[in-house]
Each structure stands twice: as structure tokens, then as C-alpha cells.
Legacy VTK file of the C-alpha trace (Angstrom):
# vtk DataFile Version 3.0
C-alpha trace
ASCII
DATASET POLYDATA
POINTS 165 float
0.000 0.000 0.000
1.328 3.417 -0.883
0.363 6.799 0.405
0.343 10.348 -0.796
3.773 11.862 -0.340
4.203 13.909 2.801
5.449 16.810 0.695
2.293 16.959 -1.447
-0.077 16.326 1.439
1.522 19.051 3.559
1.149 21.505 0.690
-2.477 20.616 -0.036
-3.763 20.230 3.529
-3.892 23.876 4.704
-5.670 24.976 1.528
-8.079 22.061 1.119
-9.171 21.894 4.775
-11.105 25.196 4.939
-12.858 24.333 1.676
-13.789 20.888 3.016
-15.219 22.507 6.158
-17.157 25.005 4.023
-18.600 22.164 1.937
-19.567 20.079 4.981
-21.206 23.054 6.700
-23.052 24.196 3.599
-24.316 20.717 2.798
-25.623 20.201 6.324
-27.183 23.667 6.474
-28.680 23.952 2.972
-28.219 20.483 1.431
-26.222 22.152 -1.326
-22.525 22.249 -2.159
-21.731 25.664 -3.623
-20.160 25.713 -7.078
-17.757 28.321 -5.675
-16.438 25.715 -3.235
-15.950 23.204 -6.048
-14.126 25.776 -8.154
-12.033 26.854 -5.151
-10.848 23.282 -4.637
-10.000 22.941 -8.327
-8.096 26.233 -8.117
-6.142 24.960 -5.105
-5.066 21.912 -7.050
-4.252 24.002 -10.134
-1.972 26.362 -8.207
-0.610 24.346 -5.289
-0.253 21.206 -7.384
2.414 22.948 -9.460
4.546 23.227 -6.310
3.503 20.021 -4.572
3.823 17.533 -7.426
6.310 16.647 -10.135
5.061 18.060 -13.451
4.242 14.664 -15.077
2.208 13.607 -12.009
0.465 16.969 -11.936
-0.647 16.521 -15.529
-1.900 12.974 -15.046
-3.856 13.882 -11.934
-6.131 16.082 -14.043
-7.424 12.911 -15.664
-8.694 11.856 -12.216
-11.003 14.861 -12.254
-12.361 13.996 -15.708
-12.946 10.325 -14.881
-14.673 11.009 -11.554
-16.773 13.760 -13.132
-17.983 11.323 -15.807
-18.780 8.665 -13.191
-20.478 11.279 -11.015
-22.577 12.505 -13.938
-23.823 8.962 -14.538
-24.441 8.374 -10.803
-26.352 11.651 -10.573
-28.468 10.765 -13.601
-29.253 7.421 -11.944
-30.343 9.248 -8.784
-27.541 7.808 -6.648
-26.122 11.154 -5.518
-26.598 14.862 -5.936
-24.962 16.991 -8.610
-23.005 18.941 -5.995
-21.661 15.706 -4.538
-20.578 14.553 -8.000
-18.854 17.855 -8.768
-17.097 18.017 -5.411
-15.934 14.402 -5.694
-14.489 15.261 -9.111
-12.732 18.311 -7.654
-11.267 16.093 -4.906
-10.055 13.423 -7.311
-6.761 15.065 -8.388
-5.665 15.195 -4.759
-5.802 11.394 -4.491
-2.875 9.358 -5.754
-4.060 6.646 -8.161
-2.136 4.013 -6.181
-4.127 5.064 -3.107
-7.568 4.293 -4.548
-8.060 1.245 -2.318
-6.825 3.139 0.748
-9.104 6.057 -0.103
-12.027 3.707 -0.703
-11.672 2.140 2.739
-11.182 5.552 4.310
-14.255 6.971 2.585
-16.345 3.949 3.592
-15.344 4.385 7.241
-15.979 8.138 7.147
-19.340 7.595 5.449
-20.508 5.073 8.048
-19.318 7.247 10.948
-20.650 10.465 9.414
-24.050 8.968 8.713
-24.364 7.514 12.221
-23.185 10.699 13.935
-25.423 12.948 11.823
-28.482 10.776 12.374
-27.821 10.573 16.116
-27.070 14.303 16.407
-30.333 15.298 14.797
-32.181 13.424 17.549
-30.479 15.428 20.303
-32.482 18.599 21.020
-29.493 20.505 22.425
-27.508 19.899 19.221
-30.426 20.738 16.950
-30.946 23.968 18.869
-27.387 25.066 17.995
-28.260 24.881 14.274
-32.048 24.994 14.171
-32.373 25.921 10.505
-30.254 23.143 9.026
-32.151 21.407 6.242
-30.304 18.151 6.842
-32.085 17.732 10.169
-35.419 17.307 8.395
-34.588 15.667 5.074
-34.348 11.946 4.416
-31.392 12.323 2.053
-27.935 12.662 3.552
-25.505 15.610 3.284
-22.722 13.683 1.534
-20.506 16.788 1.509
-19.933 16.159 5.210
-18.228 12.847 4.444
-16.588 13.852 1.173
-14.846 16.789 2.831
-13.870 14.786 5.895
-12.467 11.947 3.780
-10.296 14.376 1.817
-8.929 15.972 4.983
-8.269 12.604 6.655
-6.573 11.319 3.495
-4.282 14.347 3.357
-3.553 14.012 7.091
-2.590 10.364 6.576
-0.360 11.400 3.723
1.226 14.192 5.770
1.968 11.890 8.699
2.702 8.557 7.028
3.370 9.499 3.407
6.487 8.373 1.617
LINES 1 166
165 0 1 2 3 4 5 6 7 8 9 10 11 12 13 14 15 16 17 18 19 20 21 22 23 24 25 26 27 28 29 30 31 32 33 34 35 36 37 38 39 40 41 42 43 44 45 46 47 48 49 50 51 52 53 54 55 56 57 58 59 60 61 62 63 64 65 66 67 68 69 70 71 72 73 74 75 76 77 78 79 80 81 82 83 84 85 86 87 88 89 90 91 92 93 94 95 96 97 98 99 100 101 102 103 104 105 106 107 108 109 110 111 112 113 114 115 116 117 118 119 120 121 122 123 124 125 126 127 128 129 130 131 132 133 134 135 136 137 138 139 140 141 142 143 144 145 146 147 148 149 150 151 152 153 154 155 156 157 158 159 160 161 162 163 164
């Protein structure tokens, strides 16, 4: 198993983290991931990636965005996830090393299970609901996937920063 290089992860982490928090918050509050957040994450990769990655790797990582966007478009058309989720997943894709797809898959699965359980439990606690009474995700049956997408990206970059090669 490989991992994102520490160098790249340390470069990406401080820029991607606030965007991931923005996406998680927005998706829980309004059940929407702003296009500005998606474009901000793409811009981070476009600029920081030039410093963080060797040029050939940087170029190839853009194909990750295209592939995940195509898959996300199909998944959205099939009703499996929202358009914002598909776009944000595509924006995240260049940050993930191709050799880390299995690692990222396990990480995302764990984050998704934990995020779903915590969100569903939290919305049953009146004191927590009172702190964010207008959040749409408290009332809707669908799940704010941006919460888990953003968290998975941050955890992946943290793993890379700490244990990367």
C-alpha cells in the first residue's frame, strides 16, 4: 500500500481543509454544495499542485477529475447522488494518488458510516439541533454527503502528511 507523499499532502492540507469545512457546513445547512467551493478546490489543485507535485504527475492527476466527473454525472443521472456531490468528488479526485484508490475507498467507507451515524444521532439530540435549528439536513431523508466527502479528503491528506512516503 502506498500513500500520498508527505510533501504533497503538507502543501495541499492547509488549503483544502477550509474548503472541506465550508462544503460540509453548507451541505448540512442547505443540502447544497456551492459551485464556488468546487471551483475553489480545483483552483487549489491548479496552483498548489504545481509546487507540490512533479510536473508529469500533476498533468496525469487532471485525468482523475475527468474520470470522476464522468462517473459522477452517470451516478447523478441514476439518482444515486446529488450533482453537488458529484462535482465536489471530481474536484477532490486530483488530490488522491491513483495508487491510493483502495486506501481512499476504505477511508471513505469508514468516514461515510461514521458520518451517517453521527449525523443521524445528532439530529435526535435537542441541544444539538438547537445550535443549528435551521439546518435542512435535520429534516430531510437524504444525507448531506458533503460532510463525508470533505472529511475523507482531509483525513486522506492528514494520513499522507503523517505517514506518506
